[in-house]
C-alpha positions as CSV (number, residue, x, y, z in Angstrom):
1,X,0.0,0.0,0.0
2,X,1.3,3.4,-1.0
3,X,1.6,6.0,2.0
4,X,-1.1,8.4,2.2
5,X,0.4,11.7,2.8
6,X,-2.9,13.4,4.0
7,X,-3.4,10.8,6.6
8,X,0.3,10.6,7.6
9,X,0.4,14.4,7.9
10,X,-2.8,14.4,10.5
11,X,-1.1,11.5,12.5
12,X,1.9,13.4,12.7
13,X,0.4,16.5,14.1
14,X,-2.0,14.1,16.4
15,X,1.3,12.7,17.7
16,X,2.9,15.9,18.6
17,X,-0.5,16.9,20.2
18,X,-0.8,14.2,22.6
19,X,2.9,14.5,23.4
20,X,2.1,18.3,24.4
21,X,-0.6,16.8,26.6
22,X,2.0,15.8,29.4
23,X,3.8,19.1,29.8
24,X,0.2,20.4,30.0
25,X,-0.5,18.2,32.6
26,X,2.5,19.3,34.4
27,X,1.3,22.7,34.6
28,X,-2.1,21.5,35.6
29,X,-1.0,19.4,38.5
30,X,2.0,21.8,39.4
31,X,-0.9,24.6,39.7
32,X,-2.9,22.3,41.7
33,X,0.1,21.6,44.3
34,X,1.7,23.6,47.0
35,X,4.4,26.3,46.2
36,X,7.0,24.1,47.8
37,X,6.4,21.1,45.7
38,X,5.6,22.3,42.3
39,X,9.0,21.4,40.8
40,X,9.0,18.0,41.8
41,X,5.0,17.3,40.6
42,X,6.2,18.7,37.3
43,X,9.3,16.8,36.9
44,X,7.1,13.7,37.8
45,X,5.4,14.5,34.5
46,X,8.6,15.1,32.4
47,X,10.5,12.2,33.6
48,X,7.6,10.0,32.6
49,X,8.5,11.0,28.9
50,X,12.0,10.3,29.2
51,X,11.5,6.9,30.8
52,X,8.4,5.6,29.1
53,X,9.6,6.9,25.6
54,X,12.8,4.7,25.7
55,X,10.8,1.6,27.1
56,X,8.5,2.2,24.1
57,X,11.2,1.9,21.6
58,X,13.3,-1.1,23.2
59,X,10.1,-3.3,24.0
60,X,6.9,-1.4,24.9
61,X,5.3,-1.4,21.3
62,X,6.3,-5.1,20.8
63,X,4.7,-6.3,23.9
64,X,1.7,-4.2,23.3
65,X,1.2,-4.7,19.6
66,X,2.7,-7.9,18.1
67,X,1.5,-11.5,18.4
68,X,3.1,-13.8,20.8
69,X,1.6,-17.1,19.4
70,X,-0.5,-19.0,22.2
71,X,-0.2,-16.1,24.5
72,X,-1.5,-13.5,22.3
73,X,-4.5,-13.0,23.9
74,X,-2.8,-11.5,26.9
75,X,0.6,-10.0,25.8
76,X,2.6,-9.3,22.8
77,X,5.9,-10.9,21.9
78,X,9.4,-9.6,21.1
79,X,9.2,-9.5,17.4
80,X,9.6,-5.9,17.0
81,X,12.1,-5.5,19.8
82,X,14.0,-2.3,19.2
83,X,11.8,-1.6,16.2
84,X,14.5,-3.5,14.0
85,X,13.2,-3.3,10.5
86,X,10.1,-1.2,11.1
87,X,11.6,1.9,9.4
88,X,11.8,-0.3,6.0
89,X,8.0,-1.2,6.6
90,X,5.9,1.2,4.2
91,X,2.7,1.5,5.9
92,X,0.7,0.2,9.0
93,X,-1.5,-2.9,8.4
94,X,-4.7,-0.9,9.3
95,X,-5.3,0.2,5.8
96,X,-4.8,3.9,6.9
97,X,-1.8,4.2,4.6
98,X,0.6,5.9,7.4
99,X,4.1,4.6,8.0
100,X,4.5,1.9,10.7
101,X,6.6,4.2,12.8
102,X,4.2,7.2,12.9
103,X,1.8,4.7,14.7
104,X,4.5,3.5,17.1
105,X,5.1,7.1,18.0
106,X,1.4,8.1,18.4
107,X,1.0,5.0,20.7
108,X,4.1,5.9,22.8
109,X,2.4,9.2,23.7
110,X,-0.5,7.5,25.1
111,X,1.6,5.2,27.3
112,X,3.5,8.4,28.4
113,X,0.7,10.3,29.6
114,X,-0.9,7.1,31.3
115,X,2.0,7.0,33.6
116,X,2.2,10.8,34.3
117,X,-1.6,10.9,35.3
118,X,-0.8,8.6,38.1
119,X,1.7,11.0,39.8
120,X,-0.9,13.7,40.9
121,X,-2.4,11.0,43.5
122,X,1.1,11.1,45.3
123,X,1.9,14.9,45.3
124,X,4.2,16.1,48.3
125,X,5.2,12.6,49.3
126,X,7.0,10.6,46.8
127,X,10.8,9.9,46.6
128,X,11.7,11.0,43.1
129,X,14.0,8.0,42.6
130,X,11.3,5.5,43.5
131,X,8.9,7.2,41.3
132,X,11.4,6.7,38.0
133,X,11.6,3.0,39.0
134,X,7.6,2.9,39.5
135,X,7.4,4.5,36.1
136,X,9.6,1.8,34.3
137,X,7.8,-1.2,36.2
138,X,4.3,-0.1,36.0
139,X,4.3,0.8,32.2
140,X,5.9,-2.8,31.8
141,X,3.8,-5.0,34.0
142,X,0.3,-2.9,33.6
143,X,0.1,-0.6,30.8
144,X,1.4,-2.9,28.2
145,X,-0.8,-5.8,29.1
146,X,-3.9,-3.7,29.4
147,X,-3.3,-2.0,26.1
148,X,-2.7,-5.4,24.2
149,X,-5.9,-6.7,25.6
150,X,-8.0,-3.8,24.5
151,X,-6.4,-2.6,21.3
152,X,-4.4,-5.5,19.5
153,X,-5.6,-7.4,16.6
154,X,-3.8,-9.1,13.5
155,X,-6.5,-7.4,11.5
156,X,-7.7,-10.9,10.0
157,X,-11.3,-11.7,9.9
158,X,-11.4,-14.3,12.9
159,X,-7.9,-13.9,13.8
160,X,-5.9,-13.4,16.7
161,X,-6.7,-10.5,19.0
162,X,-6.1,-9.3,22.6
163,X,-9.1,-10.9,24.8
164,X,-11.0,-8.0,25.7
165,X,-10.8,-6.9,21.8
166,X,-12.1,-10.3,21.1
167,X,-14.9,-10.0,23.7
168,X,-16.2,-6.9,21.6
169,X,-15.9,-4.2,24.2
170,X,-15.2,-0.8,22.7
171,X,-12.5,1.7,23.8
172,X,-11.9,4.3,21.1
173,X,-8.9,6.3,22.5
174,X,-8.3,4.8,26.1
175,X,-11.1,4.8,28.6
176,X,-9.9,1.6,30.1
177,X,-6.4,1.6,28.7
178,X,-5.6,5.4,30.0
179,X,-8.0,6.6,32.4
180,X,-9.5,3.7,34.4
181,X,-5.8,2.2,34.5
182,X,-4.3,5.3,35.6
183,X,-7.1,6.3,38.3
184,X,-7.2,2.9,40.0
185,X,-3.4,2.6,40.0
186,X,-3.5,6.0,41.6
187,X,-5.7,4.7,44.3
188,X,-3.5,1.7,45.0
189,X,-0.2,3.8,45.1
190,X,-1.8,6.6,47.3
191,X,-2.8,3.9,49.8
192,X,0.7,2.4,50.1
193,X,2.3,5.7,50.6
194,X,-0.2,7.1,53.2
195,X,-1.6,10.5,53.8
196,X,0.4,13.8,53.5
197,X,1.3,15.3,56.8
198,X,-1.6,17.3,57.9
199,X,-4.2,15.9,55.8
200,X,-7.0,16.4,55.7
201,X,-6.9,18.7,58.7
202,X,-4.8,21.4,57.1
203,X,-5.8,23.5,54.1
204,X,-3.9,22.5,50.9
205,X,-5.1,24.8,48.3
206,X,-3.7,25.4,44.7
207,X,-0.7,27.9,44.8
208,X,-1.0,28.7,41.2
209,X,-4.6,28.5,39.5
210,X,-3.4,30.4,36.3
211,X,-1.1,27.4,36.1
212,X,-4.0,24.8,36.3
213,X,-5.9,27.0,33.7
214,X,-2.9,26.9,31.3
215,X,-2.7,23.2,31.8
216,X,-6.2,22.5,31.2
217,X,-6.0,24.5,28.1
218,X,-3.1,22.6,26.8
219,X,-4.8,19.4,27.7
220,X,-8.1,20.3,26.0
221,X,-5.9,21.4,22.7
222,X,-3.9,18.1,22.7
223,X,-6.8,16.0,23.4
224,X,-8.2,16.7,19.8
225,X,-5.0,14.9,18.6
226,X,-6.0,12.2,21.3
227,X,-9.5,11.4,20.4
228,X,-9.7,12.3,16.6
229,X,-6.2,11.2,16.1
230,X,-7.2,7.6,17.2
231,X,-9.3,7.3,14.2
232,X,-5.8,6.9,12.4
233,X,-6.9,8.9,9.3
234,X,-8.3,12.4,8.3
235,X,-11.9,11.4,7.6
236,X,-15.3,10.9,9.0
237,X,-14.3,9.2,11.9
238,X,-11.9,11.7,13.0
239,X,-14.6,14.6,12.3
240,X,-17.2,12.9,14.8
241,X,-14.5,12.3,17.5
242,X,-13.5,15.9,17.2
243,X,-16.7,17.4,17.6
244,X,-17.7,14.9,20.4
245,X,-14.6,16.1,22.1
246,X,-15.4,19.7,21.7
247,X,-18.9,19.5,22.8
248,X,-18.7,16.9,25.8
249,X,-15.9,19.0,27.4
250,X,-18.1,22.1,27.1
251,X,-20.8,20.5,28.9
252,X,-19.0,18.7,31.6
253,X,-17.1,21.9,32.6
254,X,-20.5,23.9,32.7
255,X,-22.1,21.2,35.0
256,X,-19.2,21.2,37.2
257,X,-19.3,25.0,37.8
258,X,-23.3,24.6,38.2
259,X,-22.7,22.1,41.0
260,X,-20.3,24.3,42.8
261,X,-22.6,27.1,42.5
262,X,-25.5,25.2,44.0
263,X,-23.4,23.2,46.7
264,X,-20.7,25.7,47.7
265,X,-22.3,29.2,46.8
266,X,-19.7,30.0,44.2
267,X,-18.2,28.6,40.9
268,X,-14.4,28.5,40.8
269,X,-11.6,28.3,38.1
270,X,-10.6,25.5,39.7
271,X,-14.0,23.5,39.2
272,X,-13.9,25.0,35.8
273,X,-10.4,23.5,34.6
274,X,-11.5,20.1,36.6
275,X,-14.8,20.0,34.7
276,X,-12.8,20.5,31.5
277,X,-10.6,17.5,32.4
278,X,-13.4,15.3,33.5
279,X,-15.4,15.9,29.9
280,X,-12.3,15.0,28.0
281,X,-11.7,11.8,30.3
282,X,-15.4,10.7,29.7
283,X,-15.7,11.1,26.2
284,X,-12.4,9.6,25.1
285,X,-13.7,6.0,25.1
286,X,-17.0,6.8,23.3
287,X,-15.7,9.8,21.1
288,X,-16.3,7.8,17.6
289,X,-19.3,5.8,18.7
290,X,-21.9,8.6,19.9
291,X,-23.9,11.4,18.3
292,X,-23.0,14.8,19.3
293,X,-26.3,15.1,21.2
294,X,-25.2,12.0,23.2
295,X,-21.9,13.5,23.7
296,X,-23.3,16.7,25.4
297,X,-25.6,14.4,27.5
298,X,-22.6,12.4,28.4
299,X,-20.3,15.6,29.4
300,X,-23.4,16.8,31.6
301,X,-23.4,13.3,33.6
302,X,-19.6,13.3,33.6
303,X,-19.3,16.8,35.0
304,X,-22.1,16.1,37.9
305,X,-20.7,12.7,38.9
306,X,-16.9,13.5,39.1
307,X,-17.7,16.9,40.8
308,X,-19.3,14.7,43.7
309,X,-16.5,12.1,43.2
310,X,-13.8,14.1,44.2
311,X,-15.1,14.5,47.4
312,X,-15.2,10.9,48.5
313,X,-11.6,10.8,49.5
314,X,-12.6,12.7,52.4
315,X,-15.2,10.2,53.4
316,X,-13.3,7.1,52.7
317,X,-10.1,8.5,54.1
318,X,-7.6,8.0,51.1
319,X,-5.3,11.0,50.2
320,X,-5.5,11.1,46.6
321,X,-3.9,14.6,46.5
322,X,-4.8,16.0,43.1
323,X,-8.1,14.1,42.5
324,X,-6.9,11.4,39.9
325,X,-9.5,9.1,41.3
326,X,-12.3,11.2,41.2
327,X,-11.8,12.4,37.8
328,X,-9.9,9.8,35.9
329,X,-11.0,6.5,37.2
330,X,-14.6,7.7,37.8
331,X,-14.9,9.5,34.7
332,X,-13.2,6.9,32.7
333,X,-15.9,4.4,34.3
334,X,-18.8,6.9,33.1
335,X,-17.4,7.1,29.6
336,X,-17.0,3.5,29.0
337,X,-20.3,2.4,30.5
338,X,-22.0,5.3,28.5
339,X,-20.9,3.3,25.3
340,X,-23.4,0.5,26.5
341,X,-26.2,3.0,26.5
342,X,-25.8,5.5,23.8
343,X,-23.4,4.1,21.0
344,X,-25.1,3.9,17.8
345,X,-24.1,2.3,14.6
346,X,-25.7,5.1,12.9
347,X,-22.4,7.1,13.7
348,X,-19.9,4.4,13.2
349,X,-20.7,1.0,11.8
350,X,-17.5,-0.4,13.2
351,X,-19.2,-0.1,16.6
352,X,-22.2,-1.6,18.0
353,X,-25.6,-0.3,19.1
354,X,-26.1,0.4,22.9
355,X,-29.3,-0.2,24.8
356,X,-30.9,3.1,23.9
357,X,-30.1,2.5,20.2
358,X,-31.9,-1.0,20.4
359,X,-28.9,-3.0,20.9
360,X,-30.0,-4.5,24.4
361,X,-27.7,-5.2,27.4
362,X,-25.4,-7.1,25.3
363,X,-22.8,-4.3,24.5
364,X,-23.3,-2.7,28.1
365,X,-22.4,-6.2,29.8
366,X,-19.2,-6.5,27.6
367,X,-18.1,-2.9,28.6
368,X,-18.7,-3.7,32.2
369,X,-16.3,-6.7,31.7
370,X,-13.8,-4.5,30.5
371,X,-14.2,-2.1,33.1
372,X,-13.8,-4.6,36.0
373,X,-11.0,-6.4,34.5
374,X,-8.9,-3.3,34.1
375,X,-9.9,-2.2,37.5
376,X,-8.9,-5.4,39.4
377,X,-5.8,-6.0,37.4
378,X,-4.4,-2.5,37.5
379,X,-5.2,-2.3,41.4
380,X,-3.5,-5.7,42.6
381,X,-0.3,-5.6,40.3
382,X,-0.1,-1.5,41.0
383,X,-0.3,-2.2,44.8
384,X,2.4,-5.0,44.6
385,X,4.7,-3.0,42.5
386,X,4.4,-0.1,45.1
387,X,4.7,-2.3,48.1
388,X,8.0,-4.1,46.9
389,X,9.7,-0.6,45.7
390,X,8.5,0.8,49.3
391,X,10.4,-2.5,50.7
392,X,13.5,-2.1,48.9
393,X,14.1,1.5,48.9
394,X,11.3,3.3,50.4
395,X,8.8,5.1,48.3
396,X,8.2,8.0,50.6
397,X,10.4,10.9,51.4
398,X,11.3,11.9,55.0
399,X,9.3,13.9,57.4
400,X,11.5,16.7,57.5
401,X,11.8,17.1,53.8
402,X,7.8,16.7,53.3
403,X,7.2,19.3,55.9
404,X,10.2,21.7,54.6
405,X,9.2,21.2,51.0
406,X,10.2,18.3,48.5
407,X,11.6,20.8,46.0
408,X,14.4,21.9,48.1
409,X,14.7,18.5,50.0
410,X,14.9,16.2,46.9
411,X,16.1,18.4,44.0
412,X,17.8,21.4,45.7
413,X,15.8,23.8,44.0
414,X,12.7,26.2,44.5
415,X,10.3,27.5,42.2
416,X,10.0,30.9,43.6
417,X,13.0,33.0,44.9
418,X,11.2,35.2,47.6
419,X,14.3,36.4,49.0
420,X,15.0,38.4,46.1
421,X,11.9,40.1,46.1
422,X,11.9,43.9,47.7
423,X,10.8,44.0,51.0
424,X,8.0,46.6,50.0
425,X,6.9,44.3,47.1
426,X,7.2,41.0,49.0
427,X,5.1,42.2,51.7
428,X,2.2,41.5,49.4
429,X,3.1,38.0,48.3
430,X,2.9,34.8,49.7
431,X,5.6,33.0,51.5
432,X,6.4,29.3,50.8
433,X,5.1,28.4,54.1
434,X,1.7,30.0,53.5
435,X,1.5,29.4,49.7
436,X,-0.2,26.0,50.3
437,X,-1.9,23.9,47.9
438,X,-4.9,21.5,47.5
439,X,-7.8,20.5,45.6
440,X,-11.6,21.1,45.8
441,X,-14.1,22.0,48.3
442,X,-16.6,19.5,49.2
443,X,-19.2,22.0,50.6
444,X,-19.1,25.5,52.0
445,X,-15.8,27.6,52.4
446,X,-12.5,27.2,54.1
447,X,-11.7,29.2,57.1
448,X,-8.7,30.9,55.4
449,X,-7.5,33.1,57.9
450,X,-7.4,30.7,60.9
451,X,-5.8,27.9,58.6
452,X,-3.2,30.5,57.3
453,X,-2.2,31.4,61.0
454,X,-1.8,27.8,61.7
455,X,0.4,27.0,58.8
456,X,2.8,29.9,59.5
457,X,3.0,28.8,63.3
458,X,3.7,25.3,62.1
459,X,6.5,26.4,59.7
């Protein structure tokens, strides 16, 4: 097959867009964290690019997207180890007309951001070296098998495929592979590391909301490559995924700030940014299988559900620092299960009809199996990985470094040099001790003055 220059250009662009999402995530998470840990938080995203990018070339792509003979239902083989020879393969075997290496690069960016997403759950307290090791082991033992289950097929009618693919469950761009997987892993990792010092009693507010909004904007921009690029061609399917990504996100952002207004009395920039991400997460698995009106309905549901879900950590007692569980795990579940209700072959005949399109309960059942299998496997294996790393080298930083700030304690750097600010100007700026960060309100408002005094006294 000859190379299709239009599809290739679109996929190269989409790959760059998805890669940009990880630096965008770094700003999103960095703004939500405290001033004394923002560099560490951002580094955890950037180092995921470095580690996973190399892993993907050496063996990651091969294990996720090749045939392993009798084990092919569960994992790939080492046939494309090091991508040796793929530079001579003219096109991918999916009929898109794009070079094989473009598909390899596109999928690499998905693996990268999935790992980076997990880091938000353990802000302020994870050893950087332990995180690097976790990144290497987790992408190998958790991400690669699940990606193979959901997305790999040999392309032959009645041929080999990952067991979830063969089951007939649908995941267009990563509801199970990326978001549920990362959200469940984040919960397991947060449980192993335990709570931050002072949580939930002390206020831990975002230190830089403009960073959060910048990060959300970059994520939304890149997500068009994430979802529409998953069509692997510049055509009708990409167009459907593109418009659905737009409107579902609009609906979720709107729904989140309405919940805040009714529940807390005011809508916030943090809530708007979080609603944007919740909508993007929820529409990801369904982007090419639902109508634009269905996408709006999905976004509204996701915005409401995730706005309440982020408060579960206070009731259940797990310290998910930046709400990875409430947004990515819950949003991913909402999106994956929604396919069983509102998917329609009128939009994409490569999909299936959900319950409301006359397809019965069959597709919903398949979606539920895919969601459940992803959650169980990801949680169990992540918990074991984290426990072993904790036993071998310790996963959590020392108490002194956590209290004084992980940026200075682990990296010998600080994001803000307040000492160089003239006294007259600096008097109006927050000190590193008082510039605390955190996540969402769950009802009412914080007692800011009293809380700030307490933080200053402890510092």
